[in-house]
CHARMM-style PDB file with segment names, atoms N, HN, CA, C and O in Angstrom:
ATOM      1  N   MET     1      43.773 -51.780   9.298  1.00  0.00      PROA
ATOM      2  CA  MET     1      43.153 -52.096   8.028  1.00  0.00      PROA
ATOM      3  C   MET     1      43.096 -53.621   7.877  1.00  0.00      PROA
ATOM      4  O   MET     1      44.012 -54.329   8.297  1.00  0.00      PROA
ATOM      5  N   VAL     2      42.045 -54.099   7.293  1.00  0.00      PROA
ATOM      6  HN  VAL     2      41.301 -53.524   6.952  1.00  0.00      PROA
ATOM      7  CA  VAL     2      41.854 -55.522   7.065  1.00  0.00      PROA
ATOM      8  C   VAL     2      42.609 -55.925   5.797  1.00  0.00      PROA
ATOM      9  O   VAL     2      42.425 -55.336   4.732  1.00  0.00      PROA
ATOM     10  N   ARG     3      43.466 -56.949   5.938  1.00  0.00      PROA
ATOM     11  HN  ARG     3      43.616 -57.428   6.803  1.00  0.00      PROA
ATOM     12  CA  ARG     3      44.253 -57.448   4.799  1.00  0.00      PROA
ATOM     13  C   ARG     3      43.658 -58.750   4.296  1.00  0.00      PROA
ATOM     14  O   ARG     3      43.365 -59.658   5.074  1.00  0.00      PROA
ATOM     15  N   ILE     4      43.484 -58.829   2.978  1.00  0.00      PROA
ATOM     16  HN  ILE     4      43.722 -58.092   2.346  1.00  0.00      PROA
ATOM     17  CA  ILE     4      42.903 -60.006   2.351  1.00  0.00      PROA
ATOM     18  C   ILE     4      43.834 -60.498   1.242  1.00  0.00      PROA
ATOM     19  O   ILE     4      44.356 -59.709   0.453  1.00  0.00      PROA
ATOM     20  N   LEU     5      44.026 -61.797   1.199  1.00  0.00      PROA
ATOM     21  HN  LEU     5      43.602 -62.438   1.839  1.00  0.00      PROA
ATOM     22  CA  LEU     5      44.785 -62.433   0.127  1.00  0.00      PROA
ATOM     23  C   LEU     5      43.804 -63.124  -0.810  1.00  0.00      PROA
ATOM     24  O   LEU     5      42.995 -63.947  -0.381  1.00  0.00      PROA
ATOM     25  N   VAL     6      43.883 -62.784  -2.083  1.00  0.00      PROA
ATOM     26  HN  VAL     6      44.540 -62.116  -2.431  1.00  0.00      PROA
ATOM     27  CA  VAL     6      43.068 -63.427  -3.111  1.00  0.00      PROA
ATOM     28  C   VAL     6      43.986 -64.363  -3.895  1.00  0.00      PROA
ATOM     29  O   VAL     6      44.978 -63.921  -4.475  1.00  0.00      PROA
ATOM     30  N   VAL     7      43.656 -65.652  -3.912  1.00  0.00      PROA
ATOM     31  HN  VAL     7      42.850 -66.010  -3.441  1.00  0.00      PROA
ATOM     32  CA  VAL     7      44.439 -66.632  -4.659  1.00  0.00      PROA
ATOM     33  C   VAL     7      43.548 -67.131  -5.795  1.00  0.00      PROA
ATOM     34  O   VAL     7      42.634 -67.925  -5.574  1.00  0.00      PROA
ATOM     35  N   GLU     8      43.820 -66.662  -6.998  1.00  0.00      PROA
ATOM     36  HN  GLU     8      44.563 -66.017  -7.177  1.00  0.00      PROA
ATOM     37  CA  GLU     8      42.963 -66.935  -8.161  1.00  0.00      PROA
ATOM     38  C   GLU     8      43.829 -66.882  -9.413  1.00  0.00      PROA
ATOM     39  O   GLU     8      44.556 -65.912  -9.630  1.00  0.00      PROA
ATOM     40  N   ASP     9      43.753 -67.928 -10.239  1.00  0.00      PROA
ATOM     41  HN  ASP     9      43.163 -68.716 -10.063  1.00  0.00      PROA
ATOM     42  CA  ASP     9      44.584 -67.983 -11.438  1.00  0.00      PROA
ATOM     43  C   ASP     9      43.974 -67.287 -12.645  1.00  0.00      PROA
ATOM     44  O   ASP     9      44.701 -66.960 -13.583  1.00  0.00      PROA
ATOM     45  N   GLU    10      42.690 -67.054 -12.656  1.00  0.00      PROA
ATOM     46  HN  GLU    10      42.100 -67.320 -11.894  1.00  0.00      PROA
ATOM     47  CA  GLU    10      42.056 -66.321 -13.752  1.00  0.00      PROA
ATOM     48  C   GLU    10      42.255 -64.828 -13.518  1.00  0.00      PROA
ATOM     49  O   GLU    10      41.689 -64.254 -12.588  1.00  0.00      PROA
ATOM     50  N   THR    11      43.056 -64.214 -14.361  1.00  0.00      PROA
ATOM     51  HN  THR    11      43.517 -64.681 -15.117  1.00  0.00      PROA
ATOM     52  CA  THR    11      43.448 -62.818 -14.163  1.00  0.00      PROA
ATOM     53  C   THR    11      42.258 -61.873 -14.089  1.00  0.00      PROA
ATOM     54  O   THR    11      42.229 -60.979 -13.244  1.00  0.00      PROA
ATOM     55  N   THR    12      41.279 -62.061 -14.962  1.00  0.00      PROA
ATOM     56  HN  THR    12      41.303 -62.787 -15.648  1.00  0.00      PROA
ATOM     57  CA  THR    12      40.129 -61.154 -14.954  1.00  0.00      PROA
ATOM     58  C   THR    12      39.314 -61.289 -13.670  1.00  0.00      PROA
ATOM     59  O   THR    12      38.818 -60.296 -13.137  1.00  0.00      PROA
ATOM     60  N   VAL    13      39.179 -62.515 -13.180  1.00  0.00      PROA
ATOM     61  HN  VAL    13      39.582 -63.321 -13.613  1.00  0.00      PROA
ATOM     62  CA  VAL    13      38.433 -62.737 -11.935  1.00  0.00      PROA
ATOM     63  C   VAL    13      39.208 -62.150 -10.755  1.00  0.00      PROA
ATOM     64  O   VAL    13      38.637 -61.456  -9.914  1.00  0.00      PROA
ATOM     65  N   ALA    14      40.504 -62.429 -10.699  1.00  0.00      PROA
ATOM     66  HN  ALA    14      40.968 -62.992 -11.382  1.00  0.00      PROA
ATOM     67  CA  ALA    14      41.330 -61.910  -9.606  1.00  0.00      PROA
ATOM     68  C   ALA    14      41.314 -60.383  -9.574  1.00  0.00      PROA
ATOM     69  O   ALA    14      41.221 -59.778  -8.506  1.00  0.00      PROA
ATOM     70  N   THR    15      41.405 -59.773 -10.744  1.00  0.00      PROA
ATOM     71  HN  THR    15      41.481 -60.265 -11.611  1.00  0.00      PROA
ATOM     72  CA  THR    15      41.395 -58.312 -10.831  1.00  0.00      PROA
ATOM     73  C   THR    15      40.058 -57.751 -10.369  1.00  0.00      PROA
ATOM     74  O   THR    15      40.017 -56.767  -9.631  1.00  0.00      PROA
ATOM     75  N   ALA    16      38.970 -58.370 -10.797  1.00  0.00      PROA
ATOM     76  HN  ALA    16      39.003 -59.169 -11.397  1.00  0.00      PROA
ATOM     77  CA  ALA    16      37.638 -57.888 -10.416  1.00  0.00      PROA
ATOM     78  C   ALA    16      37.393 -58.032  -8.923  1.00  0.00      PROA
ATOM     79  O   ALA    16      36.865 -57.117  -8.290  1.00  0.00      PROA
ATOM     80  N   VAL    17      37.770 -59.173  -8.353  1.00  0.00      PROA
ATOM     81  HN  VAL    17      38.198 -59.916  -8.867  1.00  0.00      PROA
ATOM     82  CA  VAL    17      37.582 -59.390  -6.917  1.00  0.00      PROA
ATOM     83  C   VAL    17      38.434 -58.404  -6.126  1.00  0.00      PROA
ATOM     84  O   VAL    17      37.952 -57.788  -5.175  1.00  0.00      PROA
ATOM     85  N   ALA    18      39.691 -58.253  -6.514  1.00  0.00      PROA
ATOM     86  HN  ALA    18      40.083 -58.753  -7.286  1.00  0.00      PROA
ATOM     87  CA  ALA    18      40.574 -57.319  -5.813  1.00  0.00      PROA
ATOM     88  C   ALA    18      40.064 -55.888  -5.911  1.00  0.00      PROA
ATOM     89  O   ALA    18      40.089 -55.149  -4.926  1.00  0.00      PROA
ATOM     90  N   ARG    19      39.604 -55.498  -7.084  1.00  0.00      PROA
ATOM     91  HN  ARG    19      39.583 -56.098  -7.883  1.00  0.00      PROA
ATOM     92  CA  ARG    19      39.089 -54.141  -7.270  1.00  0.00      PROA
ATOM     93  C   ARG    19      37.871 -53.896  -6.373  1.00  0.00      PROA
ATOM     94  O   ARG    19      37.757 -52.845  -5.743  1.00  0.00      PROA
ATOM     95  N   GLY    20      36.971 -54.872  -6.324  1.00  0.00      PROA
ATOM     96  HN  GLY    20      37.064 -55.726  -6.835  1.00  0.00      PROA
ATOM     97  CA  GLY    20      35.781 -54.730  -5.490  1.00  0.00      PROA
ATOM     98  C   GLY    20      36.118 -54.643  -4.014  1.00  0.00      PROA
ATOM     99  O   GLY    20      35.543 -53.831  -3.288  1.00  0.00      PROA
ATOM    100  N   LEU    21      37.048 -55.474  -3.568  1.00  0.00      PROA
ATOM    101  HN  LEU    21      37.515 -56.133  -4.157  1.00  0.00      PROA
ATOM    102  CA  LEU    21      37.452 -55.439  -2.160  1.00  0.00      PROA
ATOM    103  C   LEU    21      38.160 -54.136  -1.814  1.00  0.00      PROA
ATOM    104  O   LEU    21      37.938 -53.567  -0.745  1.00  0.00      PROA
ATOM    105  N   ARG    22      39.010 -53.668  -2.717  1.00  0.00      PROA
ATOM    106  HN  ARG    22      39.191 -54.130  -3.585  1.00  0.00      PROA
ATOM    107  CA  ARG    22      39.696 -52.381  -2.479  1.00  0.00      PROA
ATOM    108  C   ARG    22      38.696 -51.229  -2.417  1.00  0.00      PROA
ATOM    109  O   ARG    22      38.858 -50.299  -1.627  1.00  0.00      PROA
ATOM    110  N   ALA    23      37.669 -51.297  -3.251  1.00  0.00      PROA
ATOM    111  HN  ALA    23      37.538 -52.052  -3.893  1.00  0.00      PROA
ATOM    112  CA  ALA    23      36.633 -50.258  -3.251  1.00  0.00      PROA
ATOM    113  C   ALA    23      35.896 -50.207  -1.913  1.00  0.00      PROA
ATOM    114  O   ALA    23      35.369 -49.165  -1.524  1.00  0.00      PROA
ATOM    115  N   GLU    24      35.865 -51.342  -1.214  1.00  0.00      PROA
ATOM    116  HN  GLU    24      36.294 -52.188  -1.530  1.00  0.00      PROA
ATOM    117  CA  GLU    24      35.228 -51.400   0.102  1.00  0.00      PROA
ATOM    118  C   GLU    24      36.197 -51.077   1.233  1.00  0.00      PROA
ATOM    119  O   GLU    24      35.829 -51.125   2.407  1.00  0.00      PROA
ATOM    120  N   GLY    25      37.442 -50.745   0.873  1.00  0.00      PROA
ATOM    121  HN  GLY    25      37.741 -50.705  -0.080  1.00  0.00      PROA
ATOM    122  CA  GLY    25      38.397 -50.295   1.877  1.00  0.00      PROA
ATOM    123  C   GLY    25      39.369 -51.342   2.391  1.00  0.00      PROA
ATOM    124  O   GLY    25      40.100 -51.090   3.348  1.00  0.00      PROA
ATOM    125  N   PHE    26      39.387 -52.516   1.767  1.00  0.00      PROA
ATOM    126  HN  PHE    26      38.793 -52.721   0.989  1.00  0.00      PROA
ATOM    127  CA  PHE    26      40.300 -53.563   2.200  1.00  0.00      PROA
ATOM    128  C   PHE    26      41.661 -53.415   1.523  1.00  0.00      PROA
ATOM    129  O   PHE    26      41.761 -52.885   0.417  1.00  0.00      PROA
ATOM    130  N   ASP    27      42.690 -53.883   2.193  1.00  0.00      PROA
ATOM    131  HN  ASP    27      42.608 -54.313   3.092  1.00  0.00      PROA
ATOM    132  CA  ASP    27      44.029 -53.973   1.628  1.00  0.00      PROA
ATOM    133  C   ASP    27      44.140 -55.364   1.014  1.00  0.00      PROA
ATOM    134  O   ASP    27      43.987 -56.358   1.724  1.00  0.00      PROA
ATOM    135  N   VAL    28      44.403 -55.458  -0.294  1.00  0.00      PROA
ATOM    136  HN  VAL    28      44.527 -54.651  -0.871  1.00  0.00      PROA
ATOM    137  CA  VAL    28      44.318 -56.729  -1.008  1.00  0.00      PROA
ATOM    138  C   VAL    28      45.627 -57.053  -1.718  1.00  0.00      PROA
ATOM    139  O   VAL    28      46.219 -56.202  -2.381  1.00  0.00      PROA
ATOM    140  N   ASP    29      46.070 -58.312  -1.564  1.00  0.00      PROA
ATOM    141  HN  ASP    29      45.589 -59.003  -1.025  1.00  0.00      PROA
ATOM    142  CA  ASP    29      47.173 -58.862  -2.332  1.00  0.00      PROA
ATOM    143  C   ASP    29      46.620 -60.009  -3.156  1.00  0.00      PROA
ATOM    144  O   ASP    29      45.644 -60.650  -2.766  1.00  0.00      PROA
ATOM    145  N   VAL    30      47.254 -60.271  -4.313  1.00  0.00      PROA
ATOM    146  HN  VAL    30      48.047 -59.750  -4.630  1.00  0.00      PROA
ATOM    147  CA  VAL    30      46.783 -61.322  -5.214  1.00  0.00      PROA
ATOM    148  C   VAL    30      47.920 -62.283  -5.528  1.00  0.00      PROA
ATOM    149  O   VAL    30      49.042 -61.863  -5.811  1.00  0.00      PROA
ATOM    150  N   ALA    31      47.622 -63.570  -5.475  1.00  0.00      PROA
ATOM    151  HN  ALA    31      46.710 -63.912  -5.244  1.00  0.00      PROA
ATOM    152  CA  ALA    31      48.534 -64.630  -5.922  1.00  0.00      PROA
ATOM    153  C   ALA    31      47.843 -65.373  -7.057  1.00  0.00      PROA
ATOM    154  O   ALA    31      46.625 -65.553  -7.032  1.00  0.00      PROA
ATOM    155  N   VAL    32      48.620 -65.809  -8.062  1.00  0.00      PROA
ATOM    156  HN  VAL    32      49.609 -65.662  -8.083  1.00  0.00      PROA
ATOM    157  CA  VAL    32      48.009 -66.425  -9.244  1.00  0.00      PROA
ATOM    158  C   VAL    32      48.201 -67.934  -9.326  1.00  0.00      PROA
ATOM    159  O   VAL    32      47.792 -68.551 -10.309  1.00  0.00      PROA
ATOM    160  N   ASN    33      48.816 -68.539  -8.313  1.00  0.00      PROA
ATOM    161  HN  ASN    33      49.148 -68.038  -7.514  1.00  0.00      PROA
ATOM    162  CA  ASN    33      48.914 -69.998  -8.283  1.00  0.00      PROA
ATOM    163  C   ASN    33      49.010 -70.461  -6.830  1.00  0.00      PROA
ATOM    164  O   ASN    33      49.223 -69.657  -5.923  1.00  0.00      PROA
ATOM    165  N   GLY    34      48.852 -71.747  -6.627  1.00  0.00      PROA
ATOM    166  HN  GLY    34      48.679 -72.401  -7.364  1.00  0.00      PROA
ATOM    167  CA  GLY    34      48.816 -72.290  -5.271  1.00  0.00      PROA
ATOM    168  C   GLY    34      50.116 -72.143  -4.508  1.00  0.00      PROA
ATOM    169  O   GLY    34      50.107 -71.862  -3.310  1.00  0.00      PROA
ATOM    170  N   ASP    35      51.234 -72.329  -5.191  1.00  0.00      PROA
ATOM    171  HN  ASP    35      51.242 -72.556  -6.165  1.00  0.00      PROA
ATOM    172  CA  ASP    35      52.526 -72.189  -4.517  1.00  0.00      PROA
ATOM    173  C   ASP    35      52.738 -70.772  -3.992  1.00  0.00      PROA
ATOM    174  O   ASP    35      53.126 -70.574  -2.841  1.00  0.00      PROA
ATOM    175  N   ASP    36      52.476 -69.788  -4.857  1.00  0.00      PROA
ATOM    176  HN  ASP    36      52.161 -69.949  -5.792  1.00  0.00      PROA
ATOM    177  CA  ASP    36      52.631 -68.391  -4.435  1.00  0.00      PROA
ATOM    178  C   ASP    36      51.631 -68.030  -3.347  1.00  0.00      PROA
ATOM    179  O   ASP    36      51.963 -67.312  -2.404  1.00  0.00      PROA
ATOM    180  N   GLY    37      50.409 -68.528  -3.478  1.00  0.00      PROA
ATOM    181  HN  GLY    37      50.139 -69.112  -4.244  1.00  0.00      PROA
ATOM    182  CA  GLY    37      49.387 -68.260  -2.467  1.00  0.00      PROA
ATOM    183  C   GLY    37      49.770 -68.821  -1.109  1.00  0.00      PROA
ATOM    184  O   GLY    37      49.599 -68.156  -0.087  1.00  0.00      PROA
ATOM    185  N   LEU    38      50.283 -70.032  -1.094  1.00  0.00      PROA
ATOM    186  HN  LEU    38      50.421 -70.572  -1.924  1.00  0.00      PROA
ATOM    187  CA  LEU    38      50.712 -70.647   0.161  1.00  0.00      PROA
ATOM    188  C   LEU    38      51.854 -69.851   0.779  1.00  0.00      PROA
ATOM    189  O   LEU    38      51.839 -69.566   1.976  1.00  0.00      PROA
ATOM    190  N   TRP    39      52.839 -69.495  -0.032  1.00  0.00      PROA
ATOM    191  HN  TRP    39      52.852 -69.727  -1.004  1.00  0.00      PROA
ATOM    192  CA  TRP    39      53.985 -68.729   0.468  1.00  0.00      PROA
ATOM    193  C   TRP    39      53.528 -67.377   1.034  1.00  0.00      PROA
ATOM    194  O   TRP    39      53.934 -66.989   2.130  1.00  0.00      PROA
ATOM    195  N   MET    40      52.680 -66.663   0.276  1.00  0.00      PROA
ATOM    196  HN  MET    40      52.351 -66.979  -0.614  1.00  0.00      PROA
ATOM    197  CA  MET    40      52.213 -65.354   0.736  1.00  0.00      PROA
ATOM    198  C   MET    40      51.401 -65.477   2.018  1.00  0.00      PROA
ATOM    199  O   MET    40      51.535 -64.649   2.919  1.00  0.00      PROA
ATOM    200  N   ALA    41      50.563 -66.502   2.108  1.00  0.00      PROA
ATOM    201  HN  ALA    41      50.454 -67.175   1.376  1.00  0.00      PROA
ATOM    202  CA  ALA    41      49.739 -66.702   3.304  1.00  0.00      PROA
ATOM    203  C   ALA    41      50.608 -66.993   4.525  1.00  0.00      PROA
ATOM    204  O   ALA    41      50.300 -66.547   5.630  1.00  0.00      PROA
ATOM    205  N   GLN    42      51.698 -67.743   4.326  1.00  0.00      PROA
ATOM    206  HN  GLN    42      51.948 -68.106   3.428  1.00  0.00      PROA
ATOM    207  CA  GLN    42      52.583 -68.074   5.439  1.00  0.00      PROA
ATOM    208  C   GLN    42      53.463 -66.898   5.847  1.00  0.00      PROA
ATOM    209  O   GLN    42      53.817 -66.761   7.018  1.00  0.00      PROA
ATOM    210  N   GLU    43      53.812 -66.057   4.892  1.00  0.00      PROA
ATOM    211  HN  GLU    43      53.524 -66.168   3.941  1.00  0.00      PROA
ATOM    212  CA  GLU    43      54.714 -64.939   5.170  1.00  0.00      PROA
ATOM    213  C   GLU    43      53.985 -63.666   5.589  1.00  0.00      PROA
ATOM    214  O   GLU    43      54.565 -62.828   6.280  1.00  0.00      PROA
ATOM    215  N   GLY    44      52.743 -63.508   5.190  1.00  0.00      PROA
ATOM    216  HN  GLY    44      52.273 -64.189   4.629  1.00  0.00      PROA
ATOM    217  CA  GLY    44      51.992 -62.296   5.478  1.00  0.00      PROA
ATOM    218  C   GLY    44      51.031 -62.486   6.631  1.00  0.00      PROA
ATOM    219  O   GLY    44      50.770 -63.609   7.063  1.00  0.00      PROA
ATOM    220  N   ALA    45      50.516 -61.392   7.117  1.00  0.00      PROA
ATOM    221  HN  ALA    45      50.729 -60.480   6.766  1.00  0.00      PROA
ATOM    222  CA  ALA    45      49.525 -61.418   8.197  1.00  0.00      PROA
ATOM    223  C   ALA    45      48.169 -61.023   7.596  1.00  0.00      PROA
ATOM    224  O   ALA    45      47.797 -59.849   7.581  1.00  0.00      PROA
ATOM    225  N   TYR    46      47.447 -62.025   7.105  1.00  0.00      PROA
ATOM    226  HN  TYR    46      47.749 -62.978   7.117  1.00  0.00      PROA
ATOM    227  CA  TYR    46      46.160 -61.768   6.455  1.00  0.00      PROA
ATOM    228  C   TYR    46      45.012 -62.070   7.401  1.00  0.00      PROA
ATOM    229  O   TYR    46      45.063 -63.004   8.202  1.00  0.00      PROA
ATOM    230  N   ASP    47      43.980 -61.256   7.285  1.00  0.00      PROA
ATOM    231  HN  ASP    47      43.939 -60.497   6.634  1.00  0.00      PROA
ATOM    232  CA  ASP    47      42.773 -61.459   8.084  1.00  0.00      PROA
ATOM    233  C   ASP    47      41.828 -62.459   7.427  1.00  0.00      PROA
ATOM    234  O   ASP    47      41.035 -63.118   8.099  1.00  0.00      PROA
ATOM    235  N   ALA    48      41.924 -62.563   6.091  1.00  0.00      PROA
ATOM    236  HN  ALA    48      42.568 -62.027   5.545  1.00  0.00      PROA
ATOM    237  CA  ALA    48      41.076 -63.497   5.347  1.00  0.00      PROA
ATOM    238  C   ALA    48      41.773 -63.874   4.046  1.00  0.00      PROA
ATOM    239  O   ALA    48      42.605 -63.131   3.525  1.00  0.00      PROA
ATOM    240  N   ILE    49      41.408 -65.056   3.535  1.00  0.00      PROA
ATOM    241  HN  ILE    49      40.732 -65.659   3.959  1.00  0.00      PROA
ATOM    242  CA  ILE    49      41.943 -65.521   2.263  1.00  0.00      PROA
ATOM    243  C   ILE    49      40.772 -65.958   1.396  1.00  0.00      PROA
ATOM    244  O   ILE    49      39.934 -66.753   1.821  1.00  0.00      PROA
ATOM    245  N   VAL    50      40.721 -65.432   0.175  1.00  0.00      PROA
ATOM    246  HN  VAL    50      41.401 -64.786  -0.171  1.00  0.00      PROA
ATOM    247  CA  VAL    50      39.751 -65.873  -0.827  1.00  0.00      PROA
ATOM    248  C   VAL    50      40.524 -66.840  -1.713  1.00  0.00      PROA
ATOM    249  O   VAL    50      41.417 -66.433  -2.456  1.00  0.00      PROA
ATOM    250  N   LEU    51      40.179 -68.126  -1.632  1.00  0.00      PROA
ATOM    251  HN  LEU    51      39.453 -68.457  -1.029  1.00  0.00      PROA
ATOM    252  CA  LEU    51      40.996 -69.177  -2.221  1.00  0.00      PROA
ATOM    253  C   LEU    51      40.225 -69.967  -3.277  1.00  0.00      PROA
ATOM    254  O   LEU    51      39.224 -70.617  -2.973  1.00  0.00      PROA
ATOM    255  N   ASP    52      40.698 -69.902  -4.510  1.00  0.00      PROA
ATOM    256  HN  ASP    52      41.511 -69.374  -4.757  1.00  0.00      PROA
ATOM    257  CA  ASP    52      40.144 -70.718  -5.593  1.00  0.00      PROA
ATOM    258  C   ASP    52      40.566 -72.168  -5.356  1.00  0.00      PROA
ATOM    259  O   ASP    52      41.628 -72.414  -4.783  1.00  0.00      PROA
ATOM    260  N   LEU    53      39.762 -73.114  -5.782  1.00  0.00      PROA
ATOM    261  HN  LEU    53      38.900 -72.915  -6.248  1.00  0.00      PROA
ATOM    262  CA  LEU    53      40.099 -74.522  -5.582  1.00  0.00      PROA
ATOM    263  C   LEU    53      40.943 -75.095  -6.717  1.00  0.00      PROA
ATOM    264  O   LEU    53      41.849 -75.891  -6.475  1.00  0.00      PROA
ATOM    265  N   MET    54      40.653 -74.699  -7.935  1.00  0.00      PROA
ATOM    266  HN  MET    54      39.917 -74.052  -8.131  1.00  0.00      PROA
ATOM    267  CA  MET    54      41.354 -75.225  -9.102  1.00  0.00      PROA
ATOM    268  C   MET    54      42.481 -74.259  -9.488  1.00  0.00      PROA
ATOM    269  O   MET    54      42.284 -73.332 -10.273  1.00  0.00      PROA
ATOM    270  N   LEU    55      43.649 -74.496  -8.923  1.00  0.00      PROA
ATOM    271  HN  LEU    55      43.809 -75.249  -8.284  1.00  0.00      PROA
ATOM    272  CA  LEU    55      44.804 -73.625  -9.142  1.00  0.00      PROA
ATOM    273  C   LEU    55      45.952 -74.406  -9.768  1.00  0.00      PROA
ATOM    274  O   LEU    55      46.080 -75.610  -9.544  1.00  0.00      PROA
ATOM    275  N   PRO    56      46.789 -73.727 -10.552  1.00  0.00      PROA
ATOM    276  CA  PRO    56      47.995 -74.395 -11.041  1.00  0.00      PROA
ATOM    277  C   PRO    56      49.024 -74.568  -9.921  1.00  0.00      PROA
ATOM    278  O   PRO    56      49.020 -73.826  -8.939  1.00  0.00      PROA
ATOM    279  N   LYS    57      49.881 -75.536 -10.082  1.00  0.00      PROA
ATOM    280  HN  LYS    57      49.884 -76.139 -10.880  1.00  0.00      PROA
ATOM    281  CA  LYS    57      50.995 -75.864  -9.186  1.00  0.00      PROA
ATOM    282  C   LYS    57      50.558 -76.544  -7.896  1.00  0.00      PROA
ATOM    283  O   LYS    57      51.167 -77.541  -7.506  1.00  0.00      PROA
ATOM    284  N   ARG    58      49.538 -76.051  -7.227  1.00  0.00      PROA
ATOM    285  HN  ARG    58      49.043 -75.242  -7.544  1.00  0.00      PROA
ATOM    286  CA  ARG    58      49.046 -76.648  -5.980  1.00  0.00      PROA
ATOM    287  C   ARG    58      47.593 -76.199  -5.846  1.00  0.00      PROA
ATOM    288  O   ARG    58      47.317 -75.001  -5.788  1.00  0.00      PROA
ATOM    289  N   ASN    59      46.657 -77.159  -5.798  1.00  0.00      PROA
ATOM    290  HN  ASN    59      46.881 -78.133  -5.846  1.00  0.00      PROA
ATOM    291  CA  ASN    59      45.250 -76.759  -5.778  1.00  0.00      PROA
ATOM    292  C   ASN    59      44.857 -76.157  -4.429  1.00  0.00      PROA
ATOM    293  O   ASN    59      45.587 -76.267  -3.443  1.00  0.00      PROA
ATOM    294  N   GLY    60      43.703 -75.528  -4.412  1.00  0.00      PROA
ATOM    295  HN  GLY    60      43.111 -75.438  -5.212  1.00  0.00      PROA
ATOM    296  CA  GLY    60      43.231 -74.844  -3.217  1.00  0.00      PROA
ATOM    297  C   GLY    60      43.034 -75.751  -2.015  1.00  0.00      PROA
ATOM    298  O   GLY    60      43.219 -75.325  -0.875  1.00  0.00      PROA
ATOM    299  N   TYR    61      42.659 -77.006  -2.267  1.00  0.00      PROA
ATOM    300  HN  TYR    61      42.509 -77.352  -3.193  1.00  0.00      PROA
ATOM    301  CA  TYR    61      42.503 -77.958  -1.166  1.00  0.00      PROA
ATOM    302  C   TYR    61      43.836 -78.182  -0.451  1.00  0.00      PROA
ATOM    303  O   TYR    61      43.894 -78.202   0.779  1.00  0.00      PROA
ATOM    304  N   LEU    62      44.905 -78.349  -1.233  1.00  0.00      PROA
ATOM    305  HN  LEU    62      44.857 -78.333  -2.232  1.00  0.00      PROA
ATOM    306  CA  LEU    62      46.227 -78.564  -0.639  1.00  0.00      PROA
ATOM    307  C   LEU    62      46.717 -77.316   0.089  1.00  0.00      PROA
ATOM    308  O   LEU    62      47.303 -77.412   1.167  1.00  0.00      PROA
ATOM    309  N   VAL    63      46.481 -76.160  -0.493  1.00  0.00      PROA
ATOM    310  HN  VAL    63      46.005 -76.082  -1.369  1.00  0.00      PROA
ATOM    311  CA  VAL    63      46.868 -74.903   0.165  1.00  0.00      PROA
ATOM    312  C   VAL    63      46.166 -74.792   1.510  1.00  0.00      PROA
ATOM    313  O   VAL    63      46.798 -74.502   2.526  1.00  0.00      PROA
ATOM    314  N   CYS    64      44.868 -75.021   1.514  1.00  0.00      PROA
ATOM    315  HN  CYS    64      44.355 -75.256   0.689  1.00  0.00      PROA
ATOM    316  CA  CYS    64      44.091 -74.937   2.753  1.00  0.00      PROA
ATOM    317  C   CYS    64      44.570 -75.964   3.776  1.00  0.00      PROA
ATOM    318  O   CYS    64      44.730 -75.640   4.952  1.00  0.00      PROA
ATOM    319  N   ARG    65      44.798 -77.190   3.338  1.00  0.00      PROA
ATOM    320  HN  ARG    65      44.669 -77.454   2.382  1.00  0.00      PROA
ATOM    321  CA  ARG    65      45.257 -78.239   4.228  1.00  0.00      PROA
ATOM    322  C   ARG    65      46.604 -77.873   4.878  1.00  0.00      PROA
ATOM    323  O   ARG    65      46.794 -78.068   6.079  1.00  0.00      PROA
ATOM    324  N   GLU    66      47.527 -77.346   4.073  1.00  0.00      PROA
ATOM    325  HN  GLU    66      47.372 -77.188   3.098  1.00  0.00      PROA
ATOM    326  CA  GLU    66      48.841 -76.997   4.615  1.00  0.00      PROA
ATOM    327  C   GLU    66      48.767 -75.802   5.559  1.00  0.00      PROA
ATOM    328  O   GLU    66      49.484 -75.759   6.558  1.00  0.00      PROA
ATOM    329  N   LEU    67      47.917 -74.844   5.257  1.00  0.00      PROA
ATOM    330  HN  LEU    67      47.335 -74.879   4.445  1.00  0.00      PROA
ATOM    331  CA  LEU    67      47.762 -73.699   6.171  1.00  0.00      PROA
ATOM    332  C   LEU    67      47.138 -74.129   7.490  1.00  0.00      PROA
ATOM    333  O   LEU    67      47.555 -73.671   8.554  1.00  0.00      PROA
ATOM    334  N   ARG    68      46.147 -75.001   7.427  1.00  0.00      PROA
ATOM    335  HN  ARG    68      45.808 -75.373   6.562  1.00  0.00      PROA
ATOM    336  CA  ARG    68      45.522 -75.484   8.667  1.00  0.00      PROA
ATOM    337  C   ARG    68      46.495 -76.318   9.493  1.00  0.00      PROA
ATOM    338  O   ARG    68      46.520 -76.211  10.719  1.00  0.00      PROA
ATOM    339  N   ALA    69      47.290 -77.141   8.831  1.00  0.00      PROA
ATOM    340  HN  ALA    69      47.269 -77.227   7.835  1.00  0.00      PROA
ATOM    341  CA  ALA    69      48.263 -77.972   9.534  1.00  0.00      PROA
ATOM    342  C   ALA    69      49.328 -77.115  10.230  1.00  0.00      PROA
ATOM    343  O   ALA    69      49.842 -77.477  11.289  1.00  0.00      PROA
ATOM    344  N   ALA    70      49.644 -75.985   9.619  1.00  0.00      PROA
ATOM    345  HN  ALA    70      49.227 -75.691   8.759  1.00  0.00      PROA
ATOM    346  CA  ALA    70      50.637 -75.079  10.208  1.00  0.00      PROA
ATOM    347  C   ALA    70      50.026 -74.182  11.282  1.00  0.00      PROA
ATOM    348  O   ALA    70      50.737 -73.463  11.984  1.00  0.00      PROA
ATOM    349  N   ASP    71      48.700 -74.232  11.401  1.00  0.00      PROA
ATOM    350  HN  ASP    71      48.122 -74.816  10.831  1.00  0.00      PROA
ATOM    351  CA  ASP    71      47.940 -73.450  12.373  1.00  0.00      PROA
ATOM    352  C   ASP    71      48.010 -71.973  12.050  1.00  0.00      PROA
ATOM    353  OT1 ASP    71      47.427 -71.156  12.763  1.00  0.00      PROA
TER     354      ASP     71
END
């Protein structure tokens, strides 16, 4: 099964995106801030990440930069 991490601080948007992806058969986890998103991405085995740019605690640019640096 394809696992997707959605990192989005707007609850209604995160819920809608997750619901749509689940309806298409994906396994979806949601993080509501950059710190949690980074931790989940590093600890989990995700096939894709849907990453908002304007996040509390750590913005999406920093999350992406740290994930790329960690390979």
